[in-house]
N, C-alpha and C positions, 0 to 999 in steps of 0.2 A: 444712358447707362454708363457708369464709370467702371474702370477696370483697374486691377492691381498693378502697381509699378513692377518692373522687372528687376529692380535693384534689390540687393539683399537687405532684408529688414533687420531691425535691432533685435537683440535677444529678448526672449519672452519676459524675463524677470523685470526688464526695464519699462515694460508697457503699462499703460494705465487702463484698467477695465472699462468698457463702455457703460456698464451698469452692473451693480452688485446683484441684480435680479435677472440679468440677461440670460435667456433660456435657449439652448441649442438642441435641436433634434439631429442626432448624428447617425447616419446610415452607412454601415460598412460590414461586410462579412468577415473582415480581418480583425479579430478581437485584439490581437497584439497591437495593431495599429491604433485601435481605440485606446488601449492602455497607455500608449505613448502620448496620444493627444490629451488624454485626461491628466497625465502626469505633468504636461507642459502648460495646459490651459485650465485645469480644474480649479485653480485658485481664483480665476477670473470669471468663469462662466458656470452656469448650472447646465450640465450636460446629461441628456437622456440618450442612451445607446439603443440602436435597433439593428437587427440583422436583416429584417424583412421590411420592404417598403409598405406593404399592406398594414403591418403592425404600426408603422410610423403614422400613416394616415388615420388609422383608428385612434391612436393616442391624441392626435391633433383635435379630433372631433370630440373625444370623451373626457380627457383629463389633462392634457399637456399643451397649453397655448404657447407654442414655441415662438420666439422672436426671430428665429432664422433656422434654416435647414442647411446642413452640410451633408452631402451625399457623394459616395464614391461611384465612379462609372462602372466598376466591376460588380457593384451591388444593385444595379438598376437605377442609377441616377437619372439617365435620360428619360426613362419611362416615368419615373416619379415626377420629374420636372414637367412633363406633358400633363400628367394628372393634376398636379398642383395648379398649373397655369390655367387649366380649363375648369377648375373648381370654383363654384360661386362663393364658397365659404372662406377659402384662404388663398385665392389666386394671386394676391399681392404680397405674400409672405416672402421676405428676402431668401434667395436660394443660391447657395455656393456649391459649385461642382468641384469634386476632388478627383485628380488624376495622378498617375504615377509620374508622368513626365509631361510638362507643358510643351505644346507645339501649336503651330498656326491652325492646323486642322481642327483640333478640339476647341480652340478659342473661337474659331468661326462658328462651330456648331453650338457652342454655349451662347453666343450672341444671337444666332438664329432662333434658338429655343427660348430666348428671353431670360437666361440666367442672370443673376446680378453680378456674379464674379466667378472666377475659376482659379484654383490654387493647386500646386503640387502637394502631395500628402505630407512632405517634410516641411512645408511652409517656409522654405529657404528664400523664396522670392515673394516680395510683397509683405504687407503687415495686416494680418487677419483682424486683430482687435481694432485697428484704425478703421477698417472697412465696416466692421460691426457698429462702431460708433457713428459712422456716416449714415448707415441704414437707420439707426435710431433717430438721428437728427433730421433725416429726411421725413420720417413719419411725423415727428413733432412739428415740422414746418408745414406739412400738409394739414395737420390738425389745427394749427394756428390760423391758416387761411380759411379753412372750412368754418371755424368757430366765428370768424368775422362775418361770413356769409349768412349764417343761420341766426345770428343775433338780431337781425332785422325782423325776424318772425315773432319776436316778443314771446318767448316760450316760458313764461312764468307759470309755476304750478299753482292752480287755484287753491284758495283756503280750504274748501271742502275736501279736496283730494289730499292735501297735506294733513288735515285733521284725521281723516280715515287712516292714513298711513301710521301716524303717531299712536293713535288709540289702538288699532289692531295689532301692529307689530310690537308696540310697547307691552301690551297685554300678553302677547305670545312669548316675548323674551322673559317676562316675569314668570310665566307658567313653566317655561322651558329652562329657566335658570339652573335648576338642579342638574339637568342634562348637560348644559353648557359647562358647568363646573366639573362634573364627573368626566366629561370628554377631555377637558383641558388637563385635568390631573393625569388621566390615562396616557395622553400624548406625551406629557413631560416625563412620566415614569418609563414609558416605552422607549424613548430616544431623546437625545439632547437636541435643542433647537427651539425656535419659536412655536407657539401654539397655533398661530394663524399663518396662512399662506396668502400672499397678495399677488394679484394679477392686474395689470393695467387694462382698463376698459374705457371705451368712449360712450358717454351717455348723453343726456339732454343738453342741447346747445353745443354739442361736440366737445363737451368738457371731459377731460381725462381724469379718472379717479382710480383708486385701488379697490378692486373687488375682493372681498374677504372669503376665505374658506378655511376649514380646519386643515392643518398640515397632515398629509398622509404619507409623505416620503421622508426618508432620513436625509439629513443635511450632510452627512459624512459618507454617503454611499460610494463616491468615487474613491475615497481613501481606503474603505473596506475592500473594494474590488482589487485595488492595487496590492493590498496585503495578501488577499487570497490568491492573487496571481503568482505569488512567490511559491505557493504550494501546488500549483496546478501542473498539468502534463507538459506545459511549454518549457518548464525549467528542468534541465537534465541533471541528475545526481552525479557526483564526481565519479563513482564507480562505473556509471553508464557512459561517461564521456570517453572511456577507453575503448568502447566498442566502435568499430568502424561504421561510418554512416551507411555504407552500402549494405552491411549485414543487418542494420536496424530496420530495414524495410522488409525483412522476411521473418517468418515464424520459426519456432524451434525446429520443426520438422525440416524446413528448408535449410537452416544453418547446420543441421546435423548430417546433411547429405542425403536425407531421405527424399522420397518422391513427393512433390507438391504440385498439384495441377490447378492452383488457385492464383496464378500470377496475373497481374494487370500491368498495363503501361499507361501511366498518368504523367502528363507534363514532361514527357521524354524520359521518365525514369520507370524502372521495373519495381513493383511492390506486390507483396503477397496480399490477396484479397482479405485474408483473416486479419492481418495487421491493419489494413486500411479501414475495415469495419470497426475494429477495436479503437483506433484513433478517433474515428467519427463519433462513436458512442461516448468516449471520454470527453470530447469537446462538447457534445450536446449536453452531457450531464453537468459539465462545468458551467456552460452557458446558462443553463436553467438555474444553477445554484447562484451564479453571480447576479441574476436579476432579482433574487429574493430580497436582498438588503435595500433595494430602492423603495419598496413599499413596506411600511412598518406593519407590525401585527395588528395594531388598532386601526391602522390606515386601511387595511383590507376590509375590515368590518364597516368603517365609516363610508367607504365608497359603495359597498354593496347595499347599504341601507340609505344612501344619499344624505346621511347626517353631516357629511362634510360641507354641505351647502347651507347649513343653518346660519352661519355667521353673516350671510347676506341680509338677514334681518337687521343687523347693525348698520349696513349700508343704507337701508330704508330709513332707519331712525336718524341717521346723519343727514339725510336729504340727498344722498348721491343718486338714489333711484326711488321709484315708487312701487307699491304693491302691484299695480297694473300699469303697463306701458310697453314700449318697444325695447326688446332685449338689448342691453349694452353689449357692444361688440369689441373684439380685440382690435388693436391698432391697425394691423395689416388688413383686416376685413373692412374696417371703417374707411380706410384709405381709398377703397374702390368707389365709395359712395359720396363723391364730392361734386357731382354735376348739379346744376341749379335745381333739377327736379328731384333727384335721389336724396339730396341733402335735407329735403323737407322732413324725412323720417326722424331726423334729430331735433326737429322743432317741437316734438312732443316729449312727454316724460319718458325716461327709461324705466323699465319695470321687471319684476320677477316673472310675471306671466303676462301674456298679451293677446292681441287679436289673431296674429298668425298662428300662434301655438294652438289655440282652440279651433281655428278654422281648418288646420291640416288634419284634425281628427277625422278619420274615416276616409281621407283622400289617399293616404299613403305617401311616404316621403318622396318617392320619385315623381309624384304628380305636382309637388310644390316647387316651382322654379324660383330662382333668386329674384326674378322680376316680379313674380306674384307676391312673394314675401315682402319685397320693398314697397309694392303698391298697397298692401295691407297695412304696413307700418305707416305709410303716408296718410292713408285713410283714417287710421286711429289718431295720428297727430293733429289732423284737421278737425275731427269730429268727436273727440272723446268727451264724455259727459258722465255724470253720476250713474245714469241708467245703463250706459254702455259698460262702465266699469263693473257694476253689479252683475250684469249679464255674463261678462267674461269670467268673473270669479266663480259664478255658479257653473259655468261650462268647464272650468279648469278641473274640478274634482273628478268628473267622469273621464276626462281626458288623461288623467294620471294613470288610469288602469289600462290605457292602450299600450301597444308594444313599443311606441316611440316615446322618447323623453320629451317633456313639455317644459 
C-alpha cells in the first residue's frame, strides 16, 4: 500500500484528471463539505454524494460502479471500510478515508483496516488526483498480467455461438429499434449529454471493454447543486446577518423573554429544540431536493423498467460479450480473481445471462457465496455447449420473475 506524501500538493486547477469517466462515491454527512469538494474536483471526477453508508453500498450494487470510495470518519468510514473489504463483490475497490486532521493514530488505523489512503478533508497535504490515477494504473497493470495468464486457455468463441449471438441480438435490435430511437430522443430532450453511459468491464480473456447503458443521470448535476446551494438555508441573508449568533439558536418565544422549556445542549452550545427541529427539517428537505437532479425524469422510468440495460445488445453485436456467458465484472471485482484457478472463469465467454444467475434461483442470495459463483463460472467456461446455452436461456425467463435481479 502506498500513502500520500505529506508535502503540500499543487492547486487543483493545475492537476490532470485520472480519467474523464472516473467515478467517485463520496460519503459525508456534511453537505457543505461535499459542495466544496464538488466545486474543486467536479470538473475532473464524476461524483455521487451519499449521506448514509447503506445507501452507498446499495448504489454500488445496483447502478453506480464507482472507481473509488471517499468516506469521512464522522459518517461511518471505518464501518463502511470493514463492509467493503469483507464484501465478495467489491472488496478490492480503492478506498480513501477522510479525516478533519491527519495524525499517526488515524493513519495506523487506516493501514490496519487496509484502506488505500487517507486525506484531510481540505486536501492540503498530498495530491488526490495523482493517487486516483495510480489506482487506475494499478488495476490496468493487474488486468494486463491476468490477460497474459488466461490467453493460454485459447478462449475463442465458437462459430455456432457467435452465429446465435448475431442472429438473435441482431433481430432483437431491429425489432426494438423504434424503442431505441424513442428513448434516445427522450434522453436528449430531457437533459444535455450523451445518450449512452459507458462503464469499464472485464470480459472474456480478461479483456477490458466499455459496457453500454442508456444514460439515466444528468451530466451537470454537480453544477445544479452548487447553484441551488446559493438558495438554501446555509446562506444567510444580509438582514439576518445582523442578528447575533447566540440569539439565532432560540425561537421567538425565547428571544422575547417568554418562558421556553425546550432548550437543548448540543456540542457545548444551548439551542431551542424548536429551532433545532426546524433546521433539521430544512436540511432534510434540501437534501432530498438536491438528490433529484442526479437522475433525470426519463432516467427514473428507464431504471424502473430496466430499459437502461438494452444497449448491452450492442455489446453482444460488437463481440464484447455473448448472450450466454459469465457476467463481465467491474475492474475492482475482477482484480480479486487473478489466482491460477479463479482466473479460469475469464477463459469462457462473457455474457448477458449465465449459469450462476439461473442456478441461484430458489437458493436465495445469501446462500450463493463468491466461491460458489466463481466455481459455477469456471464450470461454464470449461463445459459450455449449444445444449448448455439453450438450457440456460430457457431457465433465464422464469428466473426473471424472481425477487433478485438476473
